[in-house]
KETOR-585314 format. One record per residue: residue number from 1; residue in three letters; chain; x, y, z of N, C-alpha, C, CB in turn. Coordinates in Angstrom, 1 decimal. Glycine has a CB too. Layout:
BEGIN
  num  residuo  cadena     npx     npy     npz    capx    capy    capz     cpx     cpy     cpz    cbpx    cbpy    cbpz
  NUM      ala       A       X       Y       Z       X       Y       Z       X       Y       Z       X       Y       Z
...
***
This chain:
BEGIN
  num  residuo  cadena     npx     npy     npz    capx    capy    capz     cpx     cpy     cpz    cbpx    cbpy    cbpz
    1      unk       A  -129.8    52.3   -32.0  -129.9    52.9   -33.3  -130.4    52.0   -34.5  -128.6    53.4   -33.5
    2      unk       A  -131.1    52.6   -35.3  -131.4    52.0   -36.6  -130.6    51.9   -37.8  -132.5    52.6   -37.0
    3      unk       A  -130.7    51.5   -38.8  -129.9    51.2   -40.1  -130.0    52.7   -40.7  -130.5    50.0   -41.2
    4      unk       A  -131.3    53.0   -40.6  -132.0    54.4   -41.2  -131.2    55.5   -40.5  -133.8    54.6   -41.0
    5      unk       A  -130.6    55.5   -39.5  -130.2    56.7   -38.8  -128.4    56.9   -39.1  -130.7    56.5   -37.1
    6      unk       A  -128.2    55.7   -39.9  -126.7    55.7   -40.4  -126.3    56.1   -41.7  -126.2    54.4   -40.3
    7      unk       A  -125.3    56.7   -42.1  -124.7    57.0   -43.4  -124.2    55.9   -43.9  -123.8    58.1   -43.4
    8      unk       A  -124.6    55.6   -45.1  -123.8    54.4   -45.6  -122.7    54.8   -46.8  -125.0    53.2   -46.1
    9      unk       A  -121.5    54.2   -46.5  -120.5    54.7   -47.2  -120.1    54.1   -48.3  -119.7    54.8   -46.5
   10      unk       A  -120.6    52.7   -48.4  -120.4    51.6   -49.3  -121.6    51.1   -50.1  -119.8    50.6   -48.6
   11      unk       A  -121.3    50.2   -51.2  -122.5    49.7   -51.8  -123.5    51.0   -52.7  -123.5    49.1   -50.4
   12      unk       A  -123.5    50.5   -53.7  -124.0    51.4   -54.7  -125.8    51.2   -54.9  -123.0    51.1   -56.1
   13      unk       A  -126.3    50.0   -54.1  -127.7    49.7   -54.2  -127.9    49.0   -55.3  -128.5    51.0   -54.2
   14      unk       A  -126.8    48.5   -56.3  -127.2    47.4   -57.4  -126.8    46.0   -56.4  -126.0    47.5   -59.0
   15      unk       A  -127.7    45.2   -57.4  -127.5    43.7   -57.2  -127.5    43.0   -55.4  -125.8    43.4   -57.9
   16      unk       A  -127.0    42.3   -55.2  -127.4    41.7   -53.9  -126.9    42.8   -52.5  -126.5    40.1   -53.9
   17      unk       A  -126.1    43.8   -53.0  -125.8    45.0   -52.0  -127.3    45.5   -51.7  -124.8    46.2   -52.6
   18      unk       A  -127.9    45.5   -52.6  -129.3    46.4   -52.4  -130.2    45.8   -51.4  -130.2    46.5   -53.7
   19      unk       A  -130.1    44.7   -51.1  -130.6    44.0   -50.1  -130.2    44.2   -48.6  -130.4    42.8   -50.5
   20      unk       A  -129.2    45.0   -48.6  -128.4    45.0   -47.3  -127.8    43.9   -46.7  -129.0    45.4   -46.4
   21      unk       A  -127.5    43.1   -47.6  -127.0    41.7   -47.0  -125.4    41.4   -47.4  -128.0    40.4   -47.5
   22      unk       A  -124.9    42.7   -47.8  -123.4    42.3   -48.1  -122.5    43.3   -46.9  -122.9    42.7   -50.0
   23      unk       A  -121.1    42.9   -47.0  -120.3    43.9   -46.3  -120.7    45.4   -46.8  -118.8    43.5   -46.4
   24      unk       A  -120.7    46.0   -45.8  -120.8    47.5   -45.7  -120.1    48.3   -44.7  -122.2    47.8   -45.5
   25      unk       A  -119.8    49.2   -45.0  -119.3    50.5   -44.0  -120.5    51.6   -43.7  -117.9    51.5   -44.9
   26      unk       A  -120.8    51.9   -42.3  -121.7    52.9   -42.3  -120.9    53.9   -41.2  -123.3    52.3   -41.9
   27      unk       A  -121.4    55.4   -41.1  -121.0    56.2   -40.4  -122.1    56.5   -39.4  -120.4    57.2   -41.1
   28      unk       A  -121.6    56.6   -38.0  -122.8    57.2   -37.1  -122.8    58.8   -37.2  -122.6    56.8   -35.5
   29      unk       A  -123.8    59.3   -36.4  -123.9    60.6   -36.3  -122.8    61.2   -35.5  -125.0    61.0   -35.7
   30      unk       A  -122.3    60.4   -34.6  -121.2    60.9   -33.6  -119.8    60.8   -34.2  -121.2    60.0   -32.4
   31      unk       A  -119.7    60.1   -35.7  -118.5    60.1   -36.2  -117.8    58.5   -36.1  -117.7    61.3   -35.5
   32      unk       A  -118.5    57.7   -35.5  -118.0    56.5   -35.1  -118.3    55.7   -36.5  -118.7    55.9   -33.7
   33      unk       A  -117.8    54.4   -36.7  -118.0    53.7   -37.9  -118.8    52.0   -37.2  -116.2    53.5   -38.7
   34      unk       A  -119.9    51.9   -38.1  -120.4    50.5   -38.2  -119.8    49.4   -39.1  -121.6    50.6   -38.6
   35      unk       A  -119.4    48.5   -39.0  -119.1    47.6   -40.1  -119.9    46.1   -40.3  -117.6    47.4   -39.9
   36      unk       A  -120.7    46.0   -41.3  -121.2    44.7   -41.7  -120.4    43.9   -42.5  -122.4    44.9   -42.3
   37      unk       A  -120.2    42.6   -41.8  -119.5    41.5   -42.7  -119.7    40.3   -42.2  -117.9    41.6   -42.8
   38      unk       A  -119.0    39.4   -42.8  -119.1    38.0   -42.2  -118.5    37.9   -40.9  -118.4    37.0   -43.0
   39      unk       A  -119.0    37.1   -40.1  -118.6    36.6   -38.8  -117.2    35.9   -38.7  -119.7    35.6   -38.2
   40      unk       A  -116.1    36.6   -38.3  -114.7    36.0   -38.2  -114.6    35.1   -37.0  -113.5    37.1   -38.2
   41      unk       A  -114.1    34.3   -37.0  -113.5    33.4   -35.8  -112.0    33.3   -35.7  -114.1    31.9   -35.9
   42      unk       A  -111.1    34.5   -36.0  -109.9    34.5   -36.1  -109.5    34.5   -34.8  -109.4    35.5   -36.8
   43      unk       A  -110.1    35.1   -33.7  -109.9    34.8   -32.3  -111.1    35.1   -31.4  -108.8    35.5   -31.9
   44      unk       A  -110.7    35.1   -30.1  -112.4    35.3   -29.3  -112.0    36.9   -28.8  -112.8    33.9   -27.6
   45      unk       A  -112.8    37.6   -29.2  -113.1    38.9   -28.7  -113.3    39.0   -27.3  -114.3    39.5   -29.3
   46      unk       A  -113.0    40.2   -26.6  -113.6    40.5   -25.3  -115.2    40.3   -25.3  -113.2    42.0   -24.9
   47      unk       A  -115.6    39.8   -24.1  -117.1    40.3   -24.0  -117.7    41.5   -24.3  -117.5    40.2   -23.0
   48      unk       A  -118.7    41.5   -25.3  -119.4    42.8   -25.9  -118.9    42.9   -27.1  -119.3    44.2   -25.1
   49      unk       A  -117.9    42.5   -27.4  -117.5    43.0   -29.0  -117.5    41.5   -29.8  -115.8    43.8   -29.0
   50      unk       A  -117.5    42.1   -31.0  -117.5    41.0   -32.0  -116.6    41.2   -33.2  -118.9    40.9   -32.4
   51      unk       A  -116.1    40.4   -33.9  -115.5    40.4   -35.2  -115.9    40.1   -36.4  -114.7    39.8   -35.2
   52      unk       A  -115.8    41.1   -37.5  -116.3    40.8   -38.4  -115.2    40.9   -39.7  -117.6    41.7   -38.4
   53      unk       A  -115.6    40.3   -41.0  -114.4    40.3   -41.9  -115.0    40.9   -43.1  -113.7    38.9   -42.0
   54      unk       A  -114.3    41.9   -43.7  -114.9    42.7   -45.1  -113.7    42.7   -45.9  -115.5    44.3   -44.9
   55      unk       A  -114.2    42.6   -47.2  -113.1    42.8   -48.3  -112.2    43.8   -48.3  -113.7    42.9   -49.5
   56      unk       A  -111.0    44.0   -48.8  -110.3    45.2   -48.9  -111.1    46.3   -49.7  -109.1    44.9   -49.5
   57      unk       A  -111.8    45.9   -50.8  -112.5    46.8   -51.5  -113.5    47.5   -51.1  -112.9    46.3   -52.4
   58      unk       A  -114.2    46.9   -50.1  -115.3    47.5   -49.4  -114.6    48.9   -48.3  -116.0    46.2   -48.5
   59      unk       A  -113.3    48.6   -47.8  -112.7    49.5   -47.1  -112.4    50.8   -47.9  -111.4    49.0   -46.5
   60      unk       A  -111.5    50.3   -49.0  -111.0    51.4   -50.1  -112.4    52.4   -50.5  -110.2    50.5   -51.8
   61      unk       A  -113.7    51.6   -50.8  -114.8    52.6   -51.2  -115.0    53.5   -50.1  -116.3    51.8   -51.6
   62      unk       A  -115.3    52.9   -48.8  -115.3    53.9   -47.6  -114.4    55.0   -47.4  -115.1    53.2   -46.6
   63      unk       A  -113.3    54.7   -47.8  -112.1    55.8   -47.5  -112.6    56.9   -48.5  -110.4    55.3   -47.9
   64      unk       A  -112.8    56.4   -50.0  -113.1    57.3   -50.8  -114.4    58.1   -50.7  -113.1    56.6   -51.9
   65      unk       A  -115.4    57.3   -50.2  -116.3    58.0   -49.8  -116.5    59.2   -49.0  -116.8    57.5   -49.6
   66      unk       A  -115.4    58.8   -47.8  -115.0    60.3   -46.5  -113.9    61.2   -47.4  -114.0    59.8   -44.5
   67      unk       A  -113.5    60.9   -48.7  -112.2    61.7   -49.2  -111.1    61.7   -48.6  -112.5    63.0   -49.3
   68      unk       A  -110.7    60.3   -48.1  -109.6    60.1   -47.3  -108.3    59.6   -48.5  -109.9    58.9   -46.1
***
């Protein structure tokens, strides 16, 4: 899947976020979510999984975009 196939729920395209290099939340066509953020070393996840850390404000923006 490519970024173009995802619905971006956060970031208005201004500033650094317009370059795609900041924390963001995307929705897939199947209704799941892809989260972009800083790699976290909070604990070691199972093989095939990863941890990312994103600011609370990014999640709140995603919830607003979804009408939650």
